[in-house]
Backbone bond lengths (Angstrom), bond angles and torsions (degrees), N, CA, C in turn:
res aa  C-N    CA-C-N  psi(-1)  N-CA   C-N-CA  omega(-1)  CA-C   N-CA-C  phi
1 M - - - 1.462 - - 1.521 110.87 -
2 R 1.350 114.94 -39.07 1.461 117.62 -179.12 1.524 110.11 -63.77
3 A 1.365 116.93 -39.49 1.463 120.53 -179.74 1.517 110.31 -63.45
4 I 1.368 115.66 -41.83 1.464 119.12 179.02 1.515 110.42 -63.30
5 G 1.331 116.09 -39.82 1.462 120.01 179.12 1.510 111.68 -61.83
6 H 1.348 117.16 -42.74 1.469 120.76 178.23 1.519 110.71 -63.94
7 L 1.369 116.36 -39.32 1.459 120.39 -179.61 1.518 110.61 -63.89
8 A 1.345 115.53 -44.33 1.468 119.29 179.91 1.518 110.82 -63.37
9 T 1.343 115.31 -39.74 1.468 118.98 178.62 1.520 110.47 -63.18
10 G 1.362 116.45 -42.78 1.464 120.31 -180.00 1.508 112.31 -62.46
11 I 1.374 115.47 -43.60 1.461 118.65 178.98 1.513 110.72 -63.62
12 G 1.337 115.92 -42.16 1.465 119.33 178.98 1.519 112.01 -61.93
13 F 1.334 117.20 -38.99 1.466 121.57 179.27 1.523 110.66 -65.61
14 A 1.351 115.43 -45.16 1.466 119.33 179.80 1.522 110.82 -63.20
15 L 1.340 116.16 -42.63 1.464 119.76 179.21 1.521 110.69 -63.25
16 G 1.329 115.55 -38.74 1.465 119.09 178.52 1.511 111.54 -62.40
17 L 1.343 116.27 -42.31 1.466 119.63 177.66 1.521 110.98 -62.35
18 A 1.344 116.56 -41.23 1.461 119.88 -179.51 1.522 110.74 -63.18
19 L 1.347 116.02 -41.23 1.464 119.23 179.60 1.514 111.77 -66.87
20 L 1.320 116.08 -36.87 1.464 119.55 179.27 1.517 110.49 -69.83
21 A 1.343 116.78 -41.15 1.460 120.26 -176.64 1.516 112.15 -78.57
22 G 1.349 116.93 -25.39 1.458 120.38 -174.18 1.516 114.90 -53.32
23 P 1.342 119.99 -60.38 1.449 120.36 -176.73 1.511 113.60 -60.10
24 A 1.352 117.21 -35.50 1.469 120.04 -176.97 1.519 111.08 -68.78
25 G 1.355 116.89 -38.82 1.457 119.51 -175.80 1.519 113.09 -101.98
26 A 1.361 116.03 3.33 1.454 119.11 -175.01 1.515 110.76 -69.14
27 Q 1.334 115.18 143.56 1.445 121.34 174.90 1.516 107.33 -139.49
28 T 1.308 116.45 123.35 1.453 119.84 -178.50 1.512 109.24 -73.83
29 A 1.325 116.06 114.68 1.461 120.23 -179.00 1.521 109.81 -82.43
30 P 1.314 117.83 142.99 1.461 120.80 176.38 1.529 109.47 -68.91
31 T 1.312 116.83 159.08 1.457 118.83 175.47 1.521 109.11 -84.89
32 R 1.329 114.52 159.98 1.463 119.05 177.13 1.528 110.57 -58.63
33 D 1.339 116.55 -41.18 1.463 120.30 -177.54 1.532 111.87 -66.80
34 D 1.344 117.14 -32.94 1.473 120.23 175.53 1.525 109.85 -59.78
35 I 1.324 115.73 -45.91 1.467 120.84 -177.22 1.530 110.13 -66.84
36 I 1.328 116.15 -45.43 1.469 119.68 179.65 1.517 110.76 -59.90
37 G 1.328 116.70 -42.96 1.459 120.66 -178.23 1.514 112.79 -59.68
38 K 1.334 117.12 -32.81 1.463 120.19 -178.72 1.525 112.78 -85.26
39 L 1.323 116.84 -26.40 1.468 120.04 -176.46 1.523 113.56 -95.07
40 N 1.316 117.03 -18.26 1.464 120.46 -174.11 1.531 111.67 -89.24
41 R 1.333 115.75 52.03 1.473 120.37 -178.89 1.523 110.55 -136.58
42 F 1.292 116.53 35.76 1.463 121.22 -174.57 1.526 111.40 -69.31
43 E 1.344 115.64 139.01 1.460 120.98 177.14 1.523 111.73 -122.39
44 E 1.330 117.84 -56.69 1.461 119.49 179.25 1.522 110.31 -151.65
45 T 1.323 115.36 157.63 1.459 122.17 -178.10 1.523 110.50 -90.73
46 P 1.336 118.76 124.57 1.467 119.83 174.80 1.523 110.44 -74.19
47 E 1.309 115.24 155.43 1.465 119.10 177.07 1.527 108.66 -85.23
48 V 1.323 116.33 111.39 1.468 121.46 -177.73 1.525 108.58 -133.25
49 D 1.315 115.76 125.79 1.463 122.31 174.05 1.524 106.17 -96.38
50 F 1.332 117.10 100.40 1.462 119.84 -171.59 1.533 113.82 -66.06
51 P 1.329 120.08 -43.01 1.469 118.09 175.28 1.523 111.92 -57.97
52 A 1.334 116.72 -40.52 1.464 120.04 179.74 1.529 110.85 -68.19
53 L 1.350 116.88 -38.53 1.462 120.30 179.43 1.520 110.97 -65.14
54 K 1.334 117.00 -42.05 1.471 119.55 178.00 1.524 110.95 -60.75
55 Q 1.318 115.97 -41.68 1.461 119.79 178.84 1.525 110.90 -66.10
56 Q 1.318 116.51 -39.96 1.461 120.85 179.44 1.525 111.31 -64.24
57 V 1.336 116.33 -40.64 1.472 120.37 178.09 1.521 110.01 -59.70
58 M 1.335 116.91 -47.44 1.454 119.81 -177.84 1.522 111.70 -67.42
59 E 1.326 117.07 -40.31 1.471 119.40 -179.87 1.517 111.34 -64.88
60 R 1.338 116.80 -41.30 1.467 119.15 -179.85 1.521 111.02 -71.26
61 A 1.351 116.57 -35.92 1.458 119.47 179.26 1.527 111.60 -67.38
62 K 1.358 117.04 -31.50 1.469 121.03 179.76 1.524 112.20 -79.85
63 A 1.320 116.64 -28.90 1.466 120.92 -171.63 1.526 111.89 -63.58
64 R 1.302 114.72 139.93 1.468 120.96 174.20 1.530 107.04 -106.78
65 I 1.316 115.11 80.06 1.464 120.37 -175.62 1.522 109.78 -78.08
66 K 1.318 115.02 126.72 1.461 120.27 -176.58 1.520 111.13 -60.91
67 N 1.311 116.27 -41.11 1.460 120.75 -178.03 1.526 112.75 -103.87
68 D 1.332 116.02 36.06 1.463 119.78 178.28 1.530 109.14 -58.58
69 P 1.351 117.97 127.32 1.466 119.65 -176.84 1.523 114.18 -70.49
70 G 1.343 117.30 -7.28 1.461 119.93 -179.00 1.515 110.81 88.94
71 P 1.329 117.01 164.21 1.462 120.65 -173.02 1.524 114.19 -60.42
72 V 1.317 117.83 -33.05 1.464 120.03 -177.22 1.526 111.17 -66.90
73 N 1.333 117.13 -38.23 1.467 121.06 -175.82 1.529 113.34 -106.57
74 R 1.310 117.33 6.48 1.463 120.04 -178.18 1.529 109.97 -65.92
75 P 1.338 118.60 125.97 1.467 119.86 -177.44 1.522 111.54 -68.03
76 L 1.325 115.46 151.91 1.459 121.03 176.84 1.519 109.49 -63.77
77 I 1.316 116.15 138.17 1.459 119.02 -177.86 1.533 111.49 -83.59
78 A 1.317 117.61 -22.80 1.470 121.76 178.51 1.528 107.89 -139.67
79 P 1.331 117.28 71.32 1.473 120.30 -174.18 1.519 114.13 -59.64
80 D 1.329 118.11 -28.37 1.464 119.86 -179.10 1.526 111.99 -64.07
81 L 1.332 116.92 -27.91 1.464 119.63 179.82 1.529 111.11 -67.23
82 A 1.328 116.64 -27.69 1.462 120.29 -179.14 1.527 111.89 -69.33
83 K 1.330 117.56 -11.14 1.466 121.51 -179.44 1.527 112.49 -92.84
84 L 1.332 117.03 -7.12 1.464 120.96 -176.14 1.527 111.61 -83.64
85 P 1.341 117.66 152.86 1.467 120.06 172.56 1.520 109.54 -56.77
86 A 1.327 117.01 132.68 1.468 120.10 -171.97 1.515 111.88 -137.27
87 F 1.329 114.40 142.42 1.460 121.43 167.63 1.517 107.01 -118.81
88 N 1.319 116.67 121.34 1.461 122.08 179.85 1.526 108.93 -94.25
89 A 1.326 116.15 118.69 1.461 121.50 -175.50 1.529 110.62 -107.17
90 Q 1.326 115.49 133.68 1.461 120.93 176.36 1.523 107.96 -89.72
91 I 1.333 115.98 82.99 1.466 121.17 179.44 1.524 108.67 -93.73
92 Q 1.321 116.46 127.07 1.457 120.98 179.27 1.530 109.52 -92.24
93 F 1.329 115.46 128.59 1.466 122.07 176.40 1.527 108.98 -117.14
94 D 1.329 116.34 154.86 1.464 119.04 169.78 1.530 108.09 -61.09
95 A 1.320 116.47 148.24 1.465 121.16 -174.64 1.529 111.68 -55.53
96 D 1.328 115.13 127.98 1.470 123.02 174.89 1.528 113.16 61.18
97 T 1.334 117.28 25.08 1.465 120.68 179.62 1.529 109.07 -137.32
98 P 1.339 117.02 165.72 1.466 120.43 172.95 1.529 113.03 -93.14
99 I 1.339 117.25 16.85 1.468 121.28 -177.62 1.530 109.04 -81.52
100 I 1.329 115.80 120.65 1.467 121.36 -178.02 1.521 109.39 -76.93
101 Q 1.327 117.15 132.05 1.453 120.88 178.58 1.532 109.94 -77.85
102 P 1.341 117.37 147.45 1.472 120.99 -174.88 1.517 114.33 -54.80
103 E 1.339 118.69 -33.66 1.465 119.67 -177.33 1.526 112.98 -66.67
104 S 1.346 116.81 -11.22 1.463 120.12 179.16 1.527 113.02 -100.81
105 Y 1.343 117.29 -1.92 1.458 119.54 -178.85 1.526 111.44 -59.22
106 Q 1.339 116.01 -40.33 1.457 118.84 -176.78 1.533 110.85 -64.41
107 T 1.325 116.52 -38.23 1.465 119.75 178.56 1.523 110.97 -63.10
108 V 1.330 117.08 -42.96 1.464 120.48 178.28 1.529 109.81 -63.02
109 G 1.322 117.03 -39.42 1.463 120.76 177.80 1.521 112.10 -63.44
110 R 1.332 116.84 -38.88 1.467 120.03 178.40 1.530 110.58 -67.06
111 I 1.323 116.87 -36.29 1.469 120.25 176.27 1.526 109.34 -61.57
112 A 1.330 116.30 -45.01 1.468 120.32 178.56 1.521 110.96 -60.53
113 D 1.337 117.26 -43.07 1.462 121.01 178.90 1.531 110.79 -59.09
114 A 1.333 115.79 -40.47 1.467 119.61 -179.30 1.523 111.31 -67.47
115 L 1.326 117.08 -40.99 1.466 120.40 -174.57 1.529 112.73 -67.47
116 V 1.331 117.36 -22.80 1.466 119.35 178.73 1.525 112.03 -98.79
117 H 1.334 117.24 5.53 1.464 120.06 175.13 1.525 108.92 -68.92
118 A 1.322 116.74 148.77 1.463 121.19 -174.79 1.526 112.48 -56.17
119 S 1.332 118.12 -34.56 1.466 120.26 -176.81 1.519 112.95 -73.03
120 L 1.349 118.01 -19.80 1.460 120.88 -178.82 1.528 113.59 -109.33
121 L 1.319 117.29 -8.08 1.464 119.61 -179.93 1.532 113.80 -58.99
122 P 1.346 119.74 -29.36 1.470 118.50 -179.14 1.524 114.76 -74.93
123 Y 1.341 118.99 2.21 1.465 120.22 -170.51 1.527 113.25 -119.51
124 T 1.338 113.56 158.14 1.470 121.76 169.24 1.531 107.60 -104.25
125 F 1.335 115.53 160.55 1.461 119.69 -172.75 1.529 111.79 -136.85
126 L 1.323 114.68 150.03 1.454 120.96 172.21 1.521 108.60 -99.19
127 I 1.312 115.62 140.49 1.466 121.82 170.77 1.519 105.54 -109.85
128 V 1.318 116.57 108.62 1.462 121.27 -170.50 1.524 110.34 -109.47
129 G 1.326 116.03 119.18 1.452 121.73 177.86 1.520 111.80 -92.22
130 H 1.323 116.53 139.31 1.462 123.38 176.56 1.529 108.65 -130.85
131 V 1.305 117.13 160.92 1.465 121.78 174.56 1.526 107.98 -141.39
132 E 1.316 115.94 135.75 1.462 119.07 177.12 1.524 110.68 -71.02
133 S 1.312 117.30 155.90 1.463 121.64 178.14 1.530 108.93 -64.81
134 N 1.331 116.14 132.04 1.461 120.43 -177.26 1.526 109.15 -150.56
135 S 1.321 115.25 -161.42 1.472 118.91 -176.37 1.523 112.64 -77.67
136 K 1.330 117.90 -11.18 1.457 121.13 178.95 1.529 110.17 -77.14
137 T 1.325 115.79 162.31 1.465 119.38 177.06 1.526 109.32 -74.02
138 R 1.320 115.60 157.06 1.459 119.85 177.57 1.531 110.56 -61.94
139 E 1.318 116.93 -34.18 1.462 120.07 178.44 1.524 110.78 -64.33
140 A 1.335 116.91 -45.16 1.470 120.82 178.96 1.522 110.66 -62.04
141 N 1.323 116.71 -39.29 1.461 120.19 -179.85 1.526 111.75 -70.39
142 A 1.322 117.32 -33.50 1.465 119.95 176.69 1.530 110.14 -64.63
143 I 1.334 115.90 -43.36 1.473 120.45 178.92 1.525 110.19 -64.29
144 L 1.339 116.59 -43.92 1.464 120.96 -179.10 1.530 110.89 -62.76
145 S 1.320 117.14 -41.82 1.468 119.91 -178.73 1.528 110.95 -63.92
146 Q 1.332 117.07 -36.61 1.465 120.06 177.91 1.529 110.49 -68.10
147 R 1.321 117.07 -41.63 1.463 120.62 179.67 1.528 110.98 -63.97
148 R 1.324 117.21 -36.48 1.463 120.08 179.49 1.527 111.00 -71.69
149 A 1.320 117.12 -39.32 1.469 119.78 175.32 1.522 110.17 -62.64
150 D 1.333 116.53 -41.76 1.472 121.13 177.29 1.532 110.81 -61.64
151 A 1.338 116.67 -38.93 1.467 120.68 -177.83 1.526 110.97 -65.17
152 I 1.331 117.09 -41.30 1.460 120.36 178.30 1.522 110.06 -65.86
153 R 1.338 116.25 -42.87 1.472 119.76 177.20 1.527 110.43 -58.13
154 D 1.328 117.31 -44.26 1.465 121.19 -177.55 1.528 111.72 -63.03
155 V 1.336 117.07 -40.08 1.461 120.05 178.70 1.529 110.59 -67.00
156 L 1.332 116.95 -43.38 1.462 120.10 179.89 1.527 111.19 -62.84
157 V 1.325 116.59 -36.85 1.466 120.70 -178.53 1.525 110.94 -78.67
158 N 1.333 117.49 -50.76 1.461 121.16 -171.30 1.525 113.62 -79.64
159 T 1.329 116.96 -36.32 1.463 120.38 -177.66 1.519 112.20 -92.02
160 F 1.335 116.41 -42.79 1.465 120.20 -174.14 1.526 113.63 -104.51
161 K 1.343 116.16 0.62 1.465 121.97 172.44 1.529 113.78 61.41
162 I 1.336 116.98 32.66 1.455 120.73 171.59 1.526 107.48 -74.55
163 S 1.305 117.65 136.96 1.463 120.68 -178.44 1.529 110.50 -61.85
164 T 1.319 115.50 130.37 1.465 119.55 179.84 1.523 111.46 -63.32
165 K 1.351 117.15 -22.12 1.459 120.68 178.92 1.522 112.49 -68.95
166 R 1.344 116.50 -15.97 1.469 120.24 -178.10 1.520 112.62 -96.28
167 L 1.317 118.10 -0.56 1.463 120.89 -173.15 1.521 111.18 -127.03
168 Q 1.328 116.45 131.96 1.462 122.04 177.37 1.534 108.29 -129.18
169 P 1.355 118.04 107.11 1.470 119.56 178.48 1.525 111.39 -82.71
170 I 1.315 116.52 140.22 1.469 121.46 177.21 1.529 108.08 -147.94
171 G 1.323 116.84 130.06 1.460 121.67 177.75 1.524 110.83 -102.20
172 L 1.328 116.36 126.06 1.459 120.56 -179.04 1.527 112.63 -107.56
173 G 1.331 116.96 -3.36 1.463 120.06 176.31 1.517 112.96 53.42
174 E 1.350 115.69 -127.22 1.466 121.70 177.90 1.529 111.75 -95.82
175 E 1.331 117.06 8.70 1.462 119.80 -172.07 1.527 112.96 -87.11
176 Q 1.333 117.50 -4.10 1.466 120.38 176.50 1.521 108.52 -151.45
177 F 1.327 116.02 75.91 1.457 120.73 -179.13 1.525 110.97 -62.10
178 L 1.331 115.75 144.08 1.456 120.65 173.54 1.521 110.81 -77.22
179 D 1.328 116.73 -27.39 1.470 121.89 174.52 1.521 107.72 -136.90
180 R 1.345 115.53 94.38 1.462 119.75 -176.36 1.523 112.59 -69.08
181 T 1.330 117.71 -19.72 1.465 119.83 -179.53 1.524 111.64 -74.20
182 K 1.349 116.80 -19.65 1.463 121.64 -179.83 1.525 108.93 -135.14
183 P 1.330 117.31 73.87 1.472 120.60 -173.28 1.521 114.81 -61.73
184 T 1.333 118.66 -23.20 1.466 120.07 -179.89 1.524 112.44 -92.95
185 S 1.330 117.30 0.74 1.461 121.05 -178.54 1.525 110.68 -67.92
186 A 1.341 115.72 146.04 1.461 121.00 177.66 1.524 111.77 -62.99
187 V 1.335 117.38 -20.21 1.466 120.78 177.01 1.518 110.37 -56.24
188 N 1.332 116.32 -34.86 1.462 120.79 -177.95 1.526 113.28 -74.56
189 G 1.311 117.07 -3.72 1.453 120.61 175.78 1.523 112.70 -97.52
190 Q 1.338 115.64 1.77 1.460 118.49 -179.40 1.527 111.38 -68.80
191 L 1.313 114.66 152.50 1.457 120.92 176.27 1.523 107.97 -100.63
192 Q 1.329 117.08 140.94 1.453 120.91 -177.58 1.524 112.13 -111.70
193 I 1.318 115.12 142.24 1.461 122.00 166.84 1.526 105.77 -109.98
194 L 1.328 117.54 122.47 1.458 122.38 -178.28 1.526 109.85 -118.59
195 T 1.329 116.68 134.47 1.458 120.26 172.71 1.517 107.43 -76.49
196 F 1.332 116.42 119.53 1.464 119.89 -168.90 1.529 114.58 -106.78
197 A 1.324 117.50 -46.18 1.464 119.13 -173.91 1.516 109.66 -160.42
198 K 1.321 114.84 167.93 1.456 119.82 173.68 1.528 108.68 -80.73
199 V 1.306 115.05 143.78 1.466 119.61 177.01 1.526 107.82 -62.47
200 P 1.324 117.92 125.72 1.464 119.33 -178.93 1.524 111.19 -63.64
201 D 1.319 113.94 140.71 1.468 118.80 176.58 1.514 109.34 -68.71
202 E 1.314 115.46 136.32 1.462 119.31 177.95 1.526 109.52 -75.55
203 A 1.315 115.83 132.95 1.459 119.96 178.81 1.524 109.36 -64.42
204 P 1.321 116.88 134.45 1.471 117.96 179.76 1.518 111.69 -63.17
205 R 1.297 115.03 138.66 1.455 119.37 -179.87 1.535 109.67 -73.00
206 P 1.329 117.79 138.46 1.467 118.92 178.80 1.529 110.12 -64.00
207 A 1.309 113.90 141.09 1.462 118.82 -179.60 1.521 109.88 -64.28
208 A 1.304 114.90 140.35 1.470 119.37 -179.30 1.529 109.40 -65.89
209 A 1.305 115.80 137.43 1.468 119.96 178.81 1.522 108.98 -65.99
210 P 1.337 116.28 138.13 1.473 117.42 -179.80 1.523 110.90 -63.54
211 A 1.303 115.09 144.29 1.467 120.06 -180.00 1.524 109.19 -66.06
212 P 1.324 116.75 139.11 1.472 118.78 179.26 1.520 111.10 -61.45
213 A 1.329 114.23 139.80 1.466 119.07 -178.89 1.524 109.86 -66.48
214 T 1.295 115.67 135.90 1.481 119.63 178.94 1.527 109.66 -80.67
215 K 1.290 115.48 134.49 1.470 120.27 179.36 1.520 109.87 -80.31
216 K 1.312 113.11 134.96 1.462 116.84 176.75 1.517 109.28 -76.39
217 P 1.287 117.78 140.23 1.488 119.30 178.53 1.514 110.90 -62.11
218 A 1.315 115.34 140.22 1.463 120.79 179.85 1.522 109.69 -65.00
219 K 1.339 114.21 142.50 1.467 119.04 179.15 1.525 110.63 -75.36
220 R 1.283 115.83 137.60 1.466 120.30 176.70 1.521 109.88 -85.63
221 H 1.338 114.90 135.73 1.468 119.95 178.73 1.525 109.37 -95.88
């Protein structure tokens, strides 16, 4: 009886901790259908050179432009991406790292569920990292945004088995704010999933050449 009493006390203590921690760490995850509804509106693929865009992001983030218009008036570095179907995800990361916090695991799982739905299987997607304006340099934030986009891609591929061919991570740092009127807003730290293009059809493999017919040995007379 004493052992049962200790067990009940332990369970009650653990449950109490969960109830206390729940509201503080709770994050309302979007539904799979919410994500599908926002991504299933593809029209056309913009022309984007991703290696060149990554280089452009870093060069602009490093530049000390004398007449920089400031974060509020800074032009979008990839305006065509703003025209794509988008789902903005509130993914929580540890400060200044690409480590995803546990309260955001469910959101990442819902994204994976949406990407394997029949209506979205024909498409490829961008994972776009952003960072709000803060005390860090724009260069540091550009690097961090790329690492966070890479981290989401890695989880989707390694944990949820989404084909890596369907995912393209790109970090835009402070170079493409989601809300330019409030550059320090947490909204600008959201991660985006964008429907980018149709999955290219695989070229049919050439039929194997038939094996040459073997000659029967001539009969000896």
